[in-house]
C-alpha angles and dihedrals in degrees: 000000000000091000096052090050089047089051091051095049088049094048091048093050091046090050093051092044088053092048089052092048091050090046091054093044092051088047091051091047091049092047098048090039089062109111093219092051092050091048091050091050090046090050092050091049094049091050089050093051093046094050092046092052093049093048090053091048092050094050092051089049093243096122099078130162094270094055105022111155091345090116091041094053091047092047093049096047093049096044095041091052088047091052093048090052091049094047097045117106132186109264126199093004094302143071098278113201098206094109088073089074092055093046087055090054090052091050091050091051092052090046093053090049089055092045103043109017110025110108113246127219117285111287096006095126092049097040099043132006121347094204128062097197138006114261091236087063092050098047092047089050091050094048090050094050096045093047094046091048090053091051096047096044093049102034132026102211096105099031126110110267094225128074093274087076090065100083104314098088090041092053093047090049092045090055090047088053093050093050089052091051091051091047094053092046090059095058139057117263117214125210089240093057090053088052091049090050093051090046091050092048093051090050088049092052095045088056092046092053093061104029115040140129135248105218093116093045090224114100096208091053094045090051092048089051091047091051090057090061096049090043093060092048091051090047092055089050089056090050090051089054089050095051090046091057097037125083120250110281109193126253094308087069093051108035094083087064094075099056089038091054091049090049088058092047093050092054092044089055093049095047091049091053090047095043098113090047091056095057105117117236097217105016123194129186108354096334091118088065095053099094091053090039094057092049089047090051093056093046092050092046092054087052093050091048091052090048089054091051091053093052092045101042128348091204090075089074093051088056097048099075094053093046092049089050093047089052095048 
């Protein structure tokens, strides 16, 4: 009698333990099967490989002034696009392009790291230009990222439809914003740059008040999101002016151009695919133009970024065809 009771107790405990183990296993499978989690892990791995590769090159004396971060930028872009293609899953019964928006956020983060944080060759700061980017560029980018983070964390109208919109893209943009804050904190900020920032922000908001979307169904939120798009374009125009005035600064000054350009291309691809969904139902002012406007903003931004690369370092354009061919 006692043995049978003990056997029943052990059997019940074994069954409950098995259920717990199975539940944990299913939770782990569901967690790591999430497209956003997979892309986040892939991005972390690509960053780690790129940093490790560049550290090894630096210790061996192979990362000189003429090719500093060129190989790292090429490697990151190729591996990152490869990871995006591998992680991407069909959504809603079709090949949904939403991951392109998250891929653009990853490219932007890498571009900001190269621009604001990547060490330069010895003596570059004293020998050439002490600042990597104008403060008005940084302020506008910080505003655009913070405002877009608020919009996408509170509402889902402009989020990717796949699982990368559930935290992955917000994490990438939050990190990019933090990198820009650190970059600005390391340099002196002039009063003239603050005035340019306020002027650029005012222009962005004037455009947003008359030409905005309706995906969030809240005019104030839609206008805020639209202002982030115009702010980024104005920020890159400020960077173009900065590059025109500044002296040539080696490949470090130009390597951020490649991922920034691909960021604009990824966004343009996504908004072209989502063009029909962005058409407002009851447009007022210039709302009917917003779908075409947001695509035009990305195309113009890509052109401005390439122009900046030409002014900073013409070798950037020599690398572009090989990187695009590798990605394809």
